[in-house]
C-alpha positions in Angstrom: -7.6 31.4 4.2 -7.5 29.3 7.2 -10.8 28.5 9.0 -11.1 30.8 12.1 -13.1 28.0 14.0 -12.2 24.8 15.8 -14.3 22.5 14.0 -11.3 20.3 12.7 -8.9 20.8 15.6 -8.1 18.2 18.1 -7.3 19.5 21.4 -4.8 17.7 23.8 -4.9 18.3 27.5 -2.6 16.6 29.6 -4.4 16.3 33.3 -2.4 13.6 35.0 -0.3 15.5 37.3 -0.2 14.5 40.9 -0.6 18.2 42.2 2.1 17.4 44.9 2.7 21.3 45.5 -1.0 21.7 46.1 -1.5 19.1 49.0 -3.4 18.3 51.1 -6.2 19.5 48.5 -4.7 17.1 45.8 -5.0 14.1 48.1 -8.5 13.4 47.4 -9.2 15.8 44.4 -7.3 16.1 41.0 -5.3 19.4 40.3 -7.4 20.4 37.5 -10.7 20.3 39.5 -9.5 22.7 42.0 -11.5 25.9 42.1 -10.3 29.2 40.9 -12.3 32.3 40.2 -15.7 30.9 40.2 -15.1 27.2 38.5 -12.5 24.5 38.2 -9.1 24.9 36.5 -10.4 22.5 33.7 -13.5 24.5 33.2 -11.6 27.7 32.3 -9.9 25.7 29.8 -12.7 23.8 27.9 -15.0 26.9 28.2 -12.3 28.7 26.2 -12.1 25.8 23.5 -15.8 25.2 23.1 -16.4 29.1 22.7 -14.6 28.6 19.5 -15.9 25.6 18.4 -13.3 23.0 19.4 -15.4 20.0 20.6 -13.0 17.0 20.0 -10.8 16.8 23.2 -8.4 14.3 24.5 -7.6 14.3 28.0 -4.5 12.5 29.2 -5.4 11.3 32.6 -3.8 9.5 35.6 -3.9 10.4 39.1 -7.7 10.5 40.3 -8.5 10.2 36.5 -12.1 8.6 37.4 -12.9 11.9 38.7 -12.0 14.0 35.7 -13.9 11.5 33.6 -17.1 11.8 35.5 -16.9 15.6 35.8 -16.5 16.0 32.2 -19.2 13.8 31.2 -21.7 15.6 33.7 -20.4 19.2 33.0 -19.7 18.9 29.0 -22.1 16.1 27.8 -22.0 17.4 24.1 -18.1 17.3 24.1 -16.4 14.7 22.1 -14.2 13.8 24.9 -11.6 10.7 24.9 -9.5 10.0 27.7 -6.2 8.2 27.5 -4.6 7.0 30.9 -0.8 8.1 30.9 0.3 5.4 33.2 3.7 6.1 34.4 4.0 10.0 34.9 7.1 10.5 32.7 6.6 14.0 31.6 4.6 16.5 29.3 6.1 15.1 26.2 5.0 11.5 27.1 1.5 12.7 27.8 1.3 14.0 24.5 2.9 10.7 23.2 0.3 8.5 24.8 -2.5 10.6 23.1 -1.1 10.3 19.6 -3.4 7.7 18.3 -6.3 10.1 18.6 -4.6 12.9 16.4 -7.2 13.7 13.5 -6.5 14.9 10.1 -6.9 18.6 11.5 -4.5 20.4 13.4 -3.5 19.7 17.0 -3.8 22.1 19.8 -2.0 21.3 22.8 -2.8 22.9 26.2 -1.6 22.1 29.7 -4.1 21.2 32.4 -2.6 23.2 35.2 -2.3 26.5 33.2 -5.1 28.8 32.1 -4.6 30.9 29.2 -6.6 33.8 27.9 -5.9 34.1 24.2 -7.6 35.3 21.2 -8.3 31.7 19.9 -9.7 32.7 16.7 -6.7 34.5 15.6 -4.4 31.7 16.7 -6.9 29.2 14.4 -6.6 31.4 11.5 -2.6 30.9 11.1 -1.6 28.7 8.4 1.4 27.8 10.2 2.2 26.2 13.5 2.6 28.6 16.4 3.8 28.5 19.9 2.2 30.7 22.8 4.9 32.9 24.5 5.2 35.6 26.8 7.9 38.1 27.7 9.3 37.2 31.3 12.0 38.5 33.7 13.6 35.1 34.4 13.5 33.1 31.5 15.7 30.3 33.3 12.7 29.2 35.1 10.7 28.2 31.9 10.9 26.7 28.4 12.3 29.5 26.1 11.8 30.2 22.2 14.7 31.4 20.2 13.8 33.1 17.1 15.6 33.9 13.6 15.8 37.1 11.9 12.4 36.6 10.0 10.8 35.8 13.4 10.2 31.9 13.2 10.9 29.5 16.0 14.2 27.8 15.3 14.8 26.4 18.9 13.1 25.4 21.9 15.0 24.8 25.1 13.6 23.8 28.7 14.9 26.0 31.4 18.3 26.8 30.1 21.2 28.2 32.2 21.8 30.8 29.4 18.5 31.7 27.8 18.7 32.5 24.2 15.7 34.9 24.8 13.2 36.4 27.3 10.3 34.4 25.4 8.8 31.7 27.7 6.8 29.2 26.0 3.7 28.9 28.2 2.0 25.4 27.3 0.0 26.4 24.3 0.6 25.1 20.7 -1.1 25.1 17.4 0.5 22.2 15.4 -0.5 22.1 11.8 1.4 19.2 10.8 0.0 16.4 12.8 1.7 13.3 11.4 5.0 15.0 11.9 4.1 15.6 15.5 3.4 12.2 15.8 6.3 10.9 14.1 8.7 13.2 16.1 7.0 12.1 19.6 7.6 8.5 18.5 11.0 9.2 17.6 11.6 11.2 21.0 10.5 7.9 22.9 12.4 5.3 20.6 15.7 7.4 20.9 15.0 7.7 24.7 15.6 11.4 24.7 14.9 12.0 28.4 15.9 15.0 30.7 15.9 14.5 34.3 14.0 11.2 34.0 11.1 12.7 31.9 10.1 13.2 28.3 9.8 17.1 27.6 7.4 18.0 24.8 10.1 20.6 23.6 12.3 18.1 22.6 9.6 16.6 20.3 8.7 19.9 19.0 12.8 20.7 18.5 12.7 17.5 16.3 9.8 19.0 14.0 11.7 22.3 13.7 14.9 20.3 12.6 12.6 18.5 10.2 11.6 21.9 8.6 8.4 22.7 10.5 7.6 26.4 10.5 6.6 27.9 13.7 5.5 31.3 14.6 5.3 32.7 18.0 1.9 33.8 19.5 1.8 36.4 22.0 0.1 35.9 25.2 -1.1 38.7 27.5 -2.9 36.5 30.2 -1.3 33.4 31.4 -2.0 31.9 34.9 0.1 29.0 36.2 -1.9 27.1 39.0 0.6 24.8 40.1 1.0 26.0 43.8 -1.2 27.5 46.6 0.3 30.9 46.1 -0.1 30.8 42.2 -3.7 29.5 42.7 -4.7 32.3 44.9 -2.7 34.7 42.5 -4.7 33.2 39.7 -7.9 33.7 41.5 -7.2 37.5 42.1 -6.3 38.3 38.7 -8.8 36.3 37.0 -11.8 37.9 39.3 -10.3 41.1 38.4 -10.2 40.8 34.6 -13.5 38.9 34.5 -15.3 41.0 37.5 -18.4 38.5 37.6 -21.6 40.3 38.8 -21.9 39.5 42.5 -25.3 38.4 43.6 -27.4 40.5 45.9 -27.5 38.9 49.3 -29.8 40.1 52.1 -27.7 39.1 54.9 -24.4 39.5 53.9 -21.7 42.2 52.3 -20.1 41.0 49.2 -16.8 43.5 48.1 -16.0 43.0 44.5 -14.6 41.1 42.7 -16.1 38.0 44.1 -17.4 34.8 42.5 -20.1 33.3 44.7 -22.1 30.2 43.6 -25.8 30.5 43.7 -25.6 27.1 45.7 -23.4 28.6 48.5 -25.0 30.0 51.6 -23.7 33.4 53.0 -25.0 35.0 56.1 -24.0 37.7 58.5 -20.7 37.8 56.6 -18.3 40.1 54.6 -17.0 38.4 51.7 -14.3 39.7 49.4 -12.6 41.2 47.6 -11.0 38.4 45.6 -12.9 35.5 47.0 -14.4 32.5 45.1 -17.0 30.3 46.9 -18.1 27.1 45.5 -21.6 25.3 45.3 -23.0 23.9 48.8 -20.4 26.1 50.6 -21.6 27.8 54.0 -20.1 31.1 55.4 -21.8 32.3 58.4 -20.7 35.0 60.9 -17.2 35.4 59.1 -15.2 37.6 57.2 -13.3 36.2 54.1 -10.8 37.8 51.9 -8.5 36.7 49.2 -9.4 33.1 49.3 -10.9 30.1 47.5 -13.7 28.2 49.4 -14.3 25.1 47.7 -17.7 23.2 47.4 -19.1 21.9 50.5 -16.8 23.7 52.8 -18.0 25.4 56.3 -16.5 28.7 57.6 -18.2 30.0 60.9 -17.3 32.7 63.0 -13.8 33.3 61.6 -11.8 35.7 59.9 -10.0 33.8 56.7 -7.6 35.5 54.4 -5.2 34.4 51.9 -6.4 30.8 52.4 -7.5 27.7 50.0 -10.5 26.1 51.8 -10.4 22.5 50.7 -13.9 20.6 49.7 -16.0 19.7 52.5 -13.5 21.4 55.1 -14.5 23.2 58.4 -13.1 26.5 59.7 -14.6 28.0 62.8 -16.8 26.8 65.7 -17.1 23.3 66.2 -20.7 22.2 67.2 
């Protein structure tokens, strides 16, 4: 029986994206360090991995990569973390390609740094065959899509097809049992310049694996949160706070309306905060009403009503002294 823990697994996490759809917040802070539901996006991912014993992690960095290195080193000092610079941002397949030297002898788990997936990882790790995380979606043309054969194996992966072969979107979570074949397929993808729209897509390398005989099953995902736009970030914040329902602190001079995530290092006075609000450490909220918003570390909101807003790190809303 396959080990249900992650002790021999290497996790590959591409985090080099520019985050252009999240500007201006990503002009000074990498996308994966933006907050959602009480902590950075990357913290949600790494906490899931360490909870199942995965401690060998390769982060493919690029834009503002030094911030990612510093944050991981401070927040996860016991993590066996390696950092690989992607160089030119040539797609998610290229990001995994540049990390290939770090594949271990065990399985490879691939997760994308702008997507939070809540899955039962012990069940995934217990699988003897490779697996692709999938979710039924209404419009699969917007995603990579998996096609299955009659026995239920993945036989084809296609990115954003005009005519989808199924309604199963692949959501950026893959367990690959045959790491040497993955490496060989990534190298072939680059060697043969298999690009689409100027990028190397991971599904093309995985298709080469399938064509070479790799057996891959779908793995159903129920909770999947894309964090690539402001709207998606706020939606993820609402849904994760509802799902986790973190305990709200008791504040003597404020009203918190759950679900909320308020850092103990934040200052909230004479205010009503919530529902669906995340407040980072060092933030200050005074004389305000804040709903459905993300307040990043060091931000200030004074004498204002804020709804449906991402307040950037160190930003100020309200009175100007």
